[in-house]
PyMOL Python script that loads the backbone (N, CA, C, O; Angstrom):
from pymol import cmd

cmd.read_pdbstr("""\
ATOM      1  N   MET A   1       3.067 -15.716   5.500  1.00  0.00           N
ATOM      2  CA  MET A   1       2.178 -15.095   5.484  1.00  0.00           C
ATOM      3  C   MET A   1       0.678 -15.622   5.041  1.00  0.00           C
ATOM      4  O   MET A   1       0.675 -16.250   3.983  1.00  0.00           O
ATOM      5  N   ASN A   2      -0.362 -15.489   5.573  1.00  0.00           N
ATOM      6  CA  ASN A   2      -1.567 -16.099   5.219  1.00  0.00           C
ATOM      7  C   ASN A   2      -2.115 -15.393   3.801  1.00  0.00           C
ATOM      8  O   ASN A   2      -2.433 -14.206   3.717  1.00  0.00           O
ATOM      9  N   THR A   3      -2.156 -16.248   2.832  1.00  0.00           N
ATOM     10  CA  THR A   3      -2.670 -15.767   1.536  1.00  0.00           C
ATOM     11  C   THR A   3      -4.044 -15.017   1.733  1.00  0.00           C
ATOM     12  O   THR A   3      -4.101 -13.953   1.117  1.00  0.00           O
ATOM     13  N   TYR A   4      -5.113 -15.339   2.431  1.00  0.00           N
ATOM     14  CA  TYR A   4      -6.331 -14.736   2.505  1.00  0.00           C
ATOM     15  C   TYR A   4      -5.999 -13.301   2.992  1.00  0.00           C
ATOM     16  O   TYR A   4      -6.394 -12.299   2.397  1.00  0.00           O
ATOM     17  N   ILE A   5      -5.226 -13.275   4.142  1.00  0.00           N
ATOM     18  CA  ILE A   5      -5.047 -11.939   4.715  1.00  0.00           C
ATOM     19  C   ILE A   5      -4.429 -11.156   3.761  1.00  0.00           C
ATOM     20  O   ILE A   5      -4.867 -10.009   3.672  1.00  0.00           O
ATOM     21  N   ASN A   6      -3.441 -11.501   2.952  1.00  0.00           N
ATOM     22  CA  ASN A   6      -2.687 -10.605   1.919  1.00  0.00           C
ATOM     23  C   ASN A   6      -3.850 -10.282   0.910  1.00  0.00           C
ATOM     24  O   ASN A   6      -4.021  -9.074   0.747  1.00  0.00           O
ATOM     25  N   ILE A   7      -4.545 -10.974   0.318  1.00  0.00           N
ATOM     26  CA  ILE A   7      -5.435 -10.720  -0.759  1.00  0.00           C
ATOM     27  C   ILE A   7      -6.665  -9.638   0.238  1.00  0.00           C
ATOM     28  O   ILE A   7      -7.143  -8.625  -0.270  1.00  0.00           O
ATOM     29  N   SER A   8      -6.894  -9.931   1.171  1.00  0.00           N
ATOM     30  CA  SER A   8      -7.814  -9.123   1.963  1.00  0.00           C
ATOM     31  C   SER A   8      -7.330  -7.674   2.185  1.00  0.00           C
ATOM     32  O   SER A   8      -7.998  -6.672   1.930  1.00  0.00           O
ATOM     33  N   LEU A   9      -6.245  -7.693   2.626  1.00  0.00           N
ATOM     34  CA  LEU A   9      -5.378  -6.529   2.815  1.00  0.00           C
ATOM     35  C   LEU A   9      -5.123  -5.644   1.520  1.00  0.00           C
ATOM     36  O   LEU A   9      -5.219  -4.417   1.526  1.00  0.00           O
ATOM     37  N   ILE A  10      -4.839  -6.293   0.577  1.00  0.00           N
ATOM     38  CA  ILE A  10      -4.802  -5.422  -0.848  1.00  0.00           C
ATOM     39  C   ILE A  10      -5.964  -4.852  -1.352  1.00  0.00           C
ATOM     40  O   ILE A  10      -6.029  -3.802  -1.991  1.00  0.00           O
ATOM     41  N   ASN A  11      -7.093  -5.759  -0.966  1.00  0.00           N
ATOM     42  CA  ASN A  11      -8.597  -5.396  -1.446  1.00  0.00           C
ATOM     43  C   ASN A  11      -8.974  -4.049  -0.832  1.00  0.00           C
ATOM     44  O   ASN A  11      -9.409  -3.075  -1.446  1.00  0.00           O
ATOM     45  N   MET A  12      -8.692  -4.169   0.746  1.00  0.00           N
ATOM     46  CA  MET A  12      -8.963  -2.862   1.461  1.00  0.00           C
ATOM     47  C   MET A  12      -7.956  -1.571   0.925  1.00  0.00           C
ATOM     48  O   MET A  12      -8.278  -0.395   0.755  1.00  0.00           O
ATOM     49  N   ILE A  13      -6.814  -2.133   0.752  1.00  0.00           N
ATOM     50  CA  ILE A  13      -5.926  -0.760   0.138  1.00  0.00           C
ATOM     51  C   ILE A  13      -6.413  -0.017  -0.982  1.00  0.00           C
ATOM     52  O   ILE A  13      -6.503   1.208  -1.056  1.00  0.00           O
ATOM     53  N   VAL A  14      -6.765  -0.989  -1.973  1.00  0.00           N
ATOM     54  CA  VAL A  14      -7.255  -0.621  -3.240  1.00  0.00           C
ATOM     55  C   VAL A  14      -8.812  -0.023  -3.317  1.00  0.00           C
ATOM     56  O   VAL A  14      -9.204   0.693  -4.238  1.00  0.00           O
ATOM     57  N   ARG A  15      -9.576  -0.417  -2.260  1.00  0.00           N
ATOM     58  CA  ARG A  15     -10.655   0.385  -1.976  1.00  0.00           C
ATOM     59  C   ARG A  15     -10.402   1.909  -1.520  1.00  0.00           C
ATOM     60  O   ARG A  15     -11.029   2.884  -1.933  1.00  0.00           O
ATOM     61  N   LEU A  16      -9.433   1.911  -0.654  1.00  0.00           N
ATOM     62  CA  LEU A  16      -8.851   3.181  -0.118  1.00  0.00           C
ATOM     63  C   LEU A  16      -8.558   4.049  -1.219  1.00  0.00           C
ATOM     64  O   LEU A  16      -9.085   5.156  -1.336  1.00  0.00           O
ATOM     65  N   ILE A  17      -7.677   3.544  -2.079  1.00  0.00           N
ATOM     66  CA  ILE A  17      -7.099   4.454  -3.321  1.00  0.00           C
ATOM     67  C   ILE A  17      -8.496   4.874  -4.063  1.00  0.00           C
ATOM     68  O   ILE A  17      -8.816   6.059  -4.164  1.00  0.00           O
ATOM     69  N   VAL A  18      -9.298   3.814  -4.571  1.00  0.00           N
ATOM     70  CA  VAL A  18     -10.435   4.148  -5.198  1.00  0.00           C
ATOM     71  C   VAL A  18     -11.246   5.388  -4.568  1.00  0.00           C
ATOM     72  O   VAL A  18     -11.642   6.306  -5.287  1.00  0.00           O
ATOM     73  N   GLU A  19     -11.471   5.358  -3.157  1.00  0.00           N
ATOM     74  CA  GLU A  19     -12.206   6.373  -2.672  1.00  0.00           C
ATOM     75  C   GLU A  19     -11.493   7.692  -2.545  1.00  0.00           C
ATOM     76  O   GLU A  19     -12.041   8.727  -2.925  1.00  0.00           O
ATOM     77  N   LYS A  20     -10.288   7.685  -2.021  1.00  0.00           N
ATOM     78  CA  LYS A  20      -9.482   8.684  -1.822  1.00  0.00           C
ATOM     79  C   LYS A  20      -8.863   9.500  -2.925  1.00  0.00           C
ATOM     80  O   LYS A  20      -8.589  10.690  -2.769  1.00  0.00           O
ATOM     81  N   LYS A  21      -8.605   8.715  -4.256  1.00  0.00           N
ATOM     82  CA  LYS A  21      -8.026   9.255  -5.309  1.00  0.00           C
ATOM     83  C   LYS A  21      -8.759   9.264  -6.559  1.00  0.00           C
ATOM     84  O   LYS A  21      -8.247   9.480  -7.658  1.00  0.00           O
ATOM     85  N   SER A  22     -10.102   8.995  -6.317  1.00  0.00           N
ATOM     86  CA  SER A  22     -11.199   8.799  -7.174  1.00  0.00           C
ATOM     87  C   SER A  22     -10.589   8.142  -8.594  1.00  0.00           C
ATOM     88  O   SER A  22     -10.811   8.703  -9.667  1.00  0.00           O
ATOM     89  N   LEU A  23     -10.017   7.241  -8.533  1.00  0.00           N
ATOM     90  CA  LEU A  23      -9.624   6.343  -9.545  1.00  0.00           C
ATOM     91  C   LEU A  23     -10.484   5.109  -9.875  1.00  0.00           C
ATOM     92  O   LEU A  23     -10.981   4.590  -8.876  1.00  0.00           O
ATOM     93  N   ASP A  24     -10.727   4.613 -10.871  1.00  0.00           N
ATOM     94  CA  ASP A  24     -11.682   3.350 -10.952  1.00  0.00           C
ATOM     95  C   ASP A  24     -11.010   2.317 -10.583  1.00  0.00           C
ATOM     96  O   ASP A  24      -9.796   2.490 -10.483  1.00  0.00           O
ATOM     97  N   GLU A  25     -11.478   1.152 -10.317  1.00  0.00           N
ATOM     98  CA  GLU A  25     -10.791   0.188  -9.513  1.00  0.00           C
ATOM     99  C   GLU A  25      -9.570  -0.596 -10.439  1.00  0.00           C
ATOM    100  O   GLU A  25      -8.633  -1.240  -9.968  1.00  0.00           O
ATOM    101  N   GLN A  26      -9.854  -0.356 -11.879  1.00  0.00           N
ATOM    102  CA  GLN A  26      -8.483  -1.138 -12.367  1.00  0.00           C
ATOM    103  C   GLN A  26      -7.581  -0.002 -12.456  1.00  0.00           C
ATOM    104  O   GLN A  26      -6.568  -0.365 -13.055  1.00  0.00           O
ATOM    105  N   GLU A  27      -7.531   0.986 -12.177  1.00  0.00           N
ATOM    106  CA  GLU A  27      -6.741   2.285 -12.307  1.00  0.00           C
ATOM    107  C   GLU A  27      -6.007   1.961 -10.864  1.00  0.00           C
ATOM    108  O   GLU A  27      -4.787   1.886 -10.715  1.00  0.00           O
ATOM    109  N   ALA A  28      -6.934   1.796  -9.902  1.00  0.00           N
ATOM    110  CA  ALA A  28      -6.234   1.558  -8.483  1.00  0.00           C
ATOM    111  C   ALA A  28      -5.595   0.374  -8.402  1.00  0.00           C
ATOM    112  O   ALA A  28      -4.728   0.358  -7.528  1.00  0.00           O
ATOM    113  N   ILE A  29      -5.730  -0.635  -9.025  1.00  0.00           N
ATOM    114  CA  ILE A  29      -5.072  -1.830  -8.739  1.00  0.00           C
ATOM    115  C   ILE A  29      -3.803  -1.697  -9.495  1.00  0.00           C
ATOM    116  O   ILE A  29      -2.828  -2.213  -8.950  1.00  0.00           O
ATOM    117  N   PHE A  30      -3.572  -1.004 -10.849  1.00  0.00           N
ATOM    118  CA  PHE A  30      -2.645  -0.878 -11.505  1.00  0.00           C
ATOM    119  C   PHE A  30      -1.655   0.231 -10.662  1.00  0.00           C
ATOM    120  O   PHE A  30      -0.449   0.049 -10.497  1.00  0.00           O
ATOM    121  N   ALA A  31      -2.161   1.022 -10.329  1.00  0.00           N
ATOM    122  CA  ALA A  31      -1.066   1.919  -9.284  1.00  0.00           C
ATOM    123  C   ALA A  31      -0.549   1.769  -8.168  1.00  0.00           C
ATOM    124  O   ALA A  31       0.427   2.370  -7.720  1.00  0.00           O
ATOM    125  N   PHE A  32      -1.505   0.542  -7.410  1.00  0.00           N
ATOM    126  CA  PHE A  32      -0.807  -0.266  -6.492  1.00  0.00           C
ATOM    127  C   PHE A  32       0.114  -1.199  -6.840  1.00  0.00           C
ATOM    128  O   PHE A  32       1.219  -1.107  -6.306  1.00  0.00           O
ATOM    129  N   TYR A  33      -0.067  -1.995  -7.540  1.00  0.00           N
ATOM    130  CA  TYR A  33       0.713  -3.213  -7.887  1.00  0.00           C
ATOM    131  C   TYR A  33       2.013  -2.582  -8.675  1.00  0.00           C
ATOM    132  O   TYR A  33       2.991  -3.326  -8.758  1.00  0.00           O
ATOM    133  N   ASN A  34       2.097  -1.372  -9.215  1.00  0.00           N
ATOM    134  CA  ASN A  34       3.316  -0.868  -9.684  1.00  0.00           C
ATOM    135  C   ASN A  34       4.146  -0.034  -8.732  1.00  0.00           C
ATOM    136  O   ASN A  34       5.084   0.699  -9.046  1.00  0.00           O
ATOM    137  N   SER A  35       3.725  -0.227  -7.683  1.00  0.00           N
ATOM    138  CA  SER A  35       4.400   0.864  -6.535  1.00  0.00           C
ATOM    139  C   SER A  35       5.464  -0.080  -5.960  1.00  0.00           C
ATOM    140  O   SER A  35       5.455  -1.304  -6.098  1.00  0.00           O
ATOM    141  N   LYS A  36       6.442   0.687  -5.256  1.00  0.00           N
ATOM    142  CA  LYS A  36       7.496   0.108  -4.329  1.00  0.00           C
ATOM    143  C   LYS A  36       6.780  -0.490  -3.046  1.00  0.00           C
ATOM    144  O   LYS A  36       7.085  -1.486  -2.391  1.00  0.00           O
ATOM    145  N   ILE A  37       5.996   0.186  -2.920  1.00  0.00           N
ATOM    146  CA  ILE A  37       5.140  -0.280  -1.257  1.00  0.00           C
ATOM    147  C   ILE A  37       4.504  -1.480  -1.731  1.00  0.00           C
ATOM    148  O   ILE A  37       4.508  -2.296  -0.809  1.00  0.00           O
ATOM    149  N   ALA A  38       3.982  -1.926  -2.720  1.00  0.00           N
ATOM    150  CA  ALA A  38       3.414  -3.190  -2.975  1.00  0.00           C
ATOM    151  C   ALA A  38       4.360  -4.226  -3.174  1.00  0.00           C
ATOM    152  O   ALA A  38       4.007  -5.392  -2.997  1.00  0.00           O
ATOM    153  N   GLU A  39       5.609  -3.928  -3.546  1.00  0.00           N
ATOM    154  CA  GLU A  39       6.816  -4.757  -3.725  1.00  0.00           C
ATOM    155  C   GLU A  39       7.286  -5.122  -2.239  1.00  0.00           C
ATOM    156  O   GLU A  39       7.532  -6.269  -1.865  1.00  0.00           O
ATOM    157  N   LYS A  40       7.381  -3.841  -1.360  1.00  0.00           N
ATOM    158  CA  LYS A  40       7.657  -4.310   0.024  1.00  0.00           C
ATOM    159  C   LYS A  40       6.571  -5.048   0.787  1.00  0.00           C
ATOM    160  O   LYS A  40       6.807  -5.770   1.756  1.00  0.00           O
ATOM    161  N   LEU A  41       5.414  -4.828   0.303  1.00  0.00           N
ATOM    162  CA  LEU A  41       4.363  -5.781   1.205  1.00  0.00           C
ATOM    163  C   LEU A  41       4.484  -7.156   0.937  1.00  0.00           C
ATOM    164  O   LEU A  41       4.183  -8.034   1.746  1.00  0.00           O
ATOM    165  N   ALA A  42       5.022  -7.391  -0.448  1.00  0.00           N
ATOM    166  CA  ALA A  42       5.102  -8.708  -0.776  1.00  0.00           C
ATOM    167  C   ALA A  42       6.232  -9.545  -0.069  1.00  0.00           C
ATOM    168  O   ALA A  42       6.138 -10.765   0.063  1.00  0.00           O
ATOM    169  N   ASP A  43       7.332  -8.795   0.388  1.00  0.00           N
ATOM    170  CA  ASP A  43       8.416  -9.353   1.357  1.00  0.00           C
ATOM    171  C   ASP A  43       7.930  -9.619   2.653  1.00  0.00           C
ATOM    172  O   ASP A  43       7.836  -8.772   3.540  1.00  0.00           O
ATOM    173  N   LYS A  44       7.544 -11.109   2.774  1.00  0.00           N
ATOM    174  CA  LYS A  44       7.171 -11.323   4.012  1.00  0.00           C
ATOM    175  C   LYS A  44       7.951 -10.952   5.194  1.00  0.00           C
ATOM    176  O   LYS A  44       7.461 -10.548   6.248  1.00  0.00           O
ATOM    177  N   ASN A  45       9.439 -11.146   4.903  1.00  0.00           N
ATOM    178  CA  ASN A  45      10.402 -10.620   5.877  1.00  0.00           C
ATOM    179  C   ASN A  45      10.404  -9.474   6.427  1.00  0.00           C
ATOM    180  O   ASN A  45      10.858  -9.387   7.568  1.00  0.00           O
ATOM    181  N   LEU A  46       9.910  -8.337   5.774  1.00  0.00           N
ATOM    182  CA  LEU A  46       9.584  -7.063   6.402  1.00  0.00           C
ATOM    183  C   LEU A  46       8.374  -6.853   7.229  1.00  0.00           C
ATOM    184  O   LEU A  46       8.215  -5.899   7.990  1.00  0.00           O
ATOM    185  N   GLY A  47       7.445  -7.914   7.002  1.00  0.00           N
ATOM    186  CA  GLY A  47       6.360  -7.804   7.926  1.00  0.00           C
ATOM    187  C   GLY A  47       5.417  -6.648   7.778  1.00  0.00           C
ATOM    188  O   GLY A  47       4.823  -6.262   8.785  1.00  0.00           O
ATOM    189  N   LEU A  48       5.213  -6.043   6.603  1.00  0.00           N
ATOM    190  CA  LEU A  48       4.364  -4.923   6.260  1.00  0.00           C
ATOM    191  C   LEU A  48       2.982  -5.492   6.191  1.00  0.00           C
ATOM    192  O   LEU A  48       2.084  -4.653   6.268  1.00  0.00           O
ATOM    193  N   TYR A  49       2.611  -6.790   6.056  1.00  0.00           N
ATOM    194  CA  TYR A  49       1.467  -7.116   5.991  1.00  0.00           C
ATOM    195  C   TYR A  49       0.592  -7.122   7.424  1.00  0.00           C
ATOM    196  O   TYR A  49      -0.613  -7.353   7.534  1.00  0.00           O
ATOM    197  N   LEU A  50       1.364  -6.864   8.286  1.00  0.00           N
ATOM    198  CA  LEU A  50       0.952  -6.820   9.842  1.00  0.00           C
ATOM    199  C   LEU A  50       0.406  -5.410  10.059  1.00  0.00           C
ATOM    200  O   LEU A  50      -0.416  -5.241  10.960  1.00  0.00           O
ATOM    201  N   LEU A  51       0.765  -4.480   9.371  1.00  0.00           N
ATOM    202  CA  LEU A  51       0.314  -3.080   9.329  1.00  0.00           C
ATOM    203  C   LEU A  51      -1.220  -2.895   9.166  1.00  0.00           C
ATOM    204  O   LEU A  51      -1.911  -3.735   8.590  1.00  0.00           O
ATOM    205  N   SER A  52      -1.715  -1.750   9.704  1.00  0.00           N
ATOM    206  CA  SER A  52      -3.007  -1.396   9.209  1.00  0.00           C
ATOM    207  C   SER A  52      -3.130  -0.944   7.583  1.00  0.00           C
ATOM    208  O   SER A  52      -2.310  -0.211   7.029  1.00  0.00           O
ATOM    209  N   PRO A  53      -4.299  -1.519   6.943  1.00  0.00           N
ATOM    210  CA  PRO A  53      -4.518  -0.954   5.558  1.00  0.00           C
ATOM    211  C   PRO A  53      -4.362   0.545   5.397  1.00  0.00           C
ATOM    212  O   PRO A  53      -3.913   1.065   4.376  1.00  0.00           O
ATOM    213  N   TYR A  54      -4.754   1.189   6.447  1.00  0.00           N
ATOM    214  CA  TYR A  54      -4.635   2.789   6.259  1.00  0.00           C
ATOM    215  C   TYR A  54      -3.336   3.188   6.391  1.00  0.00           C
ATOM    216  O   TYR A  54      -3.015   3.980   5.506  1.00  0.00           O
ATOM    217  N   LEU A  55      -2.350   2.894   7.280  1.00  0.00           N
ATOM    218  CA  LEU A  55      -1.049   2.960   7.141  1.00  0.00           C
ATOM    219  C   LEU A  55      -0.219   2.526   6.047  1.00  0.00           C
ATOM    220  O   LEU A  55       0.826   3.108   5.754  1.00  0.00           O
ATOM    221  N   ILE A  56      -0.620   1.609   5.493  1.00  0.00           N
ATOM    222  CA  ILE A  56      -0.133   1.083   4.094  1.00  0.00           C
ATOM    223  C   ILE A  56      -0.471   2.241   3.052  1.00  0.00           C
ATOM    224  O   ILE A  56       0.370   2.879   2.419  1.00  0.00           O
ATOM    225  N   TYR A  57      -1.697   2.379   2.995  1.00  0.00           N
ATOM    226  CA  TYR A  57      -2.429   3.426   2.183  1.00  0.00           C
ATOM    227  C   TYR A  57      -1.449   4.666   2.163  1.00  0.00           C
ATOM    228  O   TYR A  57      -1.015   5.177   1.130  1.00  0.00           O
ATOM    229  N   GLU A  58      -1.208   5.012   3.245  1.00  0.00           N
ATOM    230  CA  GLU A  58      -0.569   6.381   3.414  1.00  0.00           C
ATOM    231  C   GLU A  58       0.867   6.391   3.203  1.00  0.00           C
ATOM    232  O   GLU A  58       1.479   7.459   3.177  1.00  0.00           O
ATOM    233  N   LEU A  59       1.536   5.095   3.027  1.00  0.00           N
ATOM    234  CA  LEU A  59       2.797   4.931   2.526  1.00  0.00           C
ATOM    235  C   LEU A  59       2.802   4.937   1.175  1.00  0.00           C
ATOM    236  O   LEU A  59       3.717   5.539   0.612  1.00  0.00           O
ATOM    237  N   TRP A  60       1.791   4.273   0.401  1.00  0.00           N
ATOM    238  CA  TRP A  60       1.463   4.354  -1.014  1.00  0.00           C
ATOM    239  C   TRP A  60       1.186   5.669  -1.441  1.00  0.00           C
ATOM    240  O   TRP A  60       1.877   6.129  -2.350  1.00  0.00           O
ATOM    241  N   ASN A  61       0.301   6.341  -0.945  1.00  0.00           N
ATOM    242  CA  ASN A  61      -0.069   7.835  -1.152  1.00  0.00           C
ATOM    243  C   ASN A  61       1.355   8.548  -1.186  1.00  0.00           C
ATOM    244  O   ASN A  61       1.591   9.173  -2.220  1.00  0.00           O
ATOM    245  N   ALA A  62       2.285   8.544  -0.252  1.00  0.00           N
ATOM    246  CA  ALA A  62       3.234   9.426  -0.398  1.00  0.00           C
ATOM    247  C   ALA A  62       4.330   9.076  -1.634  1.00  0.00           C
ATOM    248  O   ALA A  62       5.049   9.947  -2.123  1.00  0.00           O
ATOM    249  N   GLU A  63       4.341   7.961  -1.972  1.00  0.00           N
ATOM    250  CA  GLU A  63       4.961   7.357  -3.049  1.00  0.00           C
ATOM    251  C   GLU A  63       4.352   7.768  -4.501  1.00  0.00           C
ATOM    252  O   GLU A  63       4.957   7.915  -5.563  1.00  0.00           O
ATOM    253  N   TYR A  64       3.017   7.904  -4.225  1.00  0.00           N
ATOM    254  CA  TYR A  64       2.292   8.234  -5.562  1.00  0.00           C
ATOM    255  C   TYR A  64       2.268   9.791  -5.750  1.00  0.00           C
ATOM    256  O   TYR A  64       2.002  10.340  -6.819  1.00  0.00           O
ATOM    257  N   GLN A  65       2.597  10.474  -4.510  1.00  0.00           N
ATOM    258  CA  GLN A  65       2.465  11.925  -4.855  1.00  0.00           C
ATOM    259  C   GLN A  65       3.796  12.572  -4.880  1.00  0.00           C
ATOM    260  O   GLN A  65       3.952  13.746  -5.216  1.00  0.00           O
ATOM    261  N   THR A  66       4.621  11.886  -4.565  1.00  0.00           N
ATOM    262  CA  THR A  66       6.214  12.310  -4.294  1.00  0.00           C
ATOM    263  C   THR A  66       7.411  11.358  -5.292  1.00  0.00           C
ATOM    264  O   THR A  66       8.477  11.720  -5.789  1.00  0.00           O
ATOM    265  N   GLY A  67       6.794  10.189  -5.313  1.00  0.00           N
ATOM    266  CA  GLY A  67       7.798   8.986  -5.981  1.00  0.00           C
ATOM    267  C   GLY A  67       8.435   8.408  -5.010  1.00  0.00           C
ATOM    268  O   GLY A  67       9.156   7.427  -5.195  1.00  0.00           O
ATOM    269  N   ASP A  68       8.217   9.017  -3.735  1.00  0.00           N
ATOM    270  CA  ASP A  68       9.076   8.202  -2.538  1.00  0.00           C
ATOM    271  C   ASP A  68       8.334   8.033  -1.464  1.00  0.00           C
ATOM    272  O   ASP A  68       7.902   8.984  -0.812  1.00  0.00           O
ATOM    273  N   PHE A  69       8.041   6.373  -1.076  1.00  0.00           N
ATOM    274  CA  PHE A  69       7.103   6.092   0.027  1.00  0.00           C
ATOM    275  C   PHE A  69       7.975   6.770   1.495  1.00  0.00           C
ATOM    276  O   PHE A  69       7.453   6.995   2.587  1.00  0.00           O
ATOM    277  N   ARG A  70       9.016   6.931   1.221  1.00  0.00           N
ATOM    278  CA  ARG A  70       9.927   7.272   2.722  1.00  0.00           C
ATOM    279  C   ARG A  70       9.512   8.946   2.890  1.00  0.00           C
ATOM    280  O   ARG A  70      10.020   9.605   3.798  1.00  0.00           O
ATOM    281  N   GLN A  71       8.628   9.499   2.008  1.00  0.00           N
ATOM    282  CA  GLN A  71       8.261  10.915   2.154  1.00  0.00           C
ATOM    283  C   GLN A  71       7.122  10.781   3.347  1.00  0.00           C
ATOM    284  O   GLN A  71       6.992  11.657   4.201  1.00  0.00           O
ATOM    285  N   SER A  72       6.407   9.723   3.311  1.00  0.00           N
ATOM    286  CA  SER A  72       5.463   9.805   4.406  1.00  0.00           C
ATOM    287  C   SER A  72       5.921  10.004   5.861  1.00  0.00           C
ATOM    288  O   SER A  72       6.955   9.512   6.314  1.00  0.00           O
ATOM    289  N   PRO A  73       5.028  10.798   6.577  1.00  0.00           N
ATOM    290  CA  PRO A  73       5.388  10.967   7.923  1.00  0.00           C
ATOM    291  C   PRO A  73       5.262   9.773   8.728  1.00  0.00           C
ATOM    292  O   PRO A  73       5.706   9.793   9.876  1.00  0.00           O
ATOM    293  N   TYR A  74       4.631   8.586   8.198  1.00  0.00           N
ATOM    294  CA  TYR A  74       4.381   7.087   9.005  1.00  0.00           C
ATOM    295  C   TYR A  74       6.027   6.331   8.715  1.00  0.00           C
ATOM    296  O   TYR A  74       6.555   5.439   9.379  1.00  0.00           O
ATOM    297  N   PHE A  75       6.473   6.923   7.708  1.00  0.00           N
ATOM    298  CA  PHE A  75       7.902   5.976   7.526  1.00  0.00           C
ATOM    299  C   PHE A  75       8.616   5.840   8.600  1.00  0.00           C
ATOM    300  O   PHE A  75       8.886   4.680   8.909  1.00  0.00           O
ATOM    301  N   GLU A  76       8.996   6.662   9.253  1.00  0.00           N
ATOM    302  CA  GLU A  76       9.929   6.782  10.123  1.00  0.00           C
ATOM    303  C   GLU A  76      10.044   5.442  11.170  1.00  0.00           C
ATOM    304  O   GLU A  76       9.145   5.177  11.969  1.00  0.00           O
ATOM    305  N   GLY A  77      11.181   4.710  11.051  1.00  0.00           N
ATOM    306  CA  GLY A  77      11.106   3.396  11.975  1.00  0.00           C
ATOM    307  C   GLY A  77      10.353   2.144  11.472  1.00  0.00           C
ATOM    308  O   GLY A  77      10.311   1.082  12.094  1.00  0.00           O
ATOM    309  N   LEU A  78       9.751   2.384  10.261  1.00  0.00           N
ATOM    310  CA  LEU A  78       8.998   1.153   9.518  1.00  0.00           C
ATOM    311  C   LEU A  78      10.053   0.043   8.969  1.00  0.00           C
ATOM    312  O   LEU A  78      10.045  -1.155   9.251  1.00  0.00           O
ATOM    313  N   LEU A  79      10.809   0.613   8.261  1.00  0.00           N
ATOM    314  CA  LEU A  79      11.599  -0.191   7.339  1.00  0.00           C
ATOM    315  C   LEU A  79      13.114   0.043   7.737  1.00  0.00           C
ATOM    316  O   LEU A  79      14.011  -0.524   7.113  1.00  0.00           O
TER     317      LEU A  79
END
""", "prot")
cmd.dss("prot")
cmd.show_as("cartoon", "prot")
cmd.util.cbc("prot")
cmd.orient("prot")
């Protein structure tokens, strides 16, 4: 995985969290990096880094709200 793409992707996801959840940047970074979806994103074999930041945000948001990213309607067939 290209490191630039990964950092850029994470930056976009964090910006979405800040905008949509009204968290400050530090809180958004903490919330993302402490999620299971961030752990899955780091696994280059899964290929999540190829997905849209909006889709990854939706998976993160499902985990944030329910504790399980698999509750996202977008999860089916991804992992």
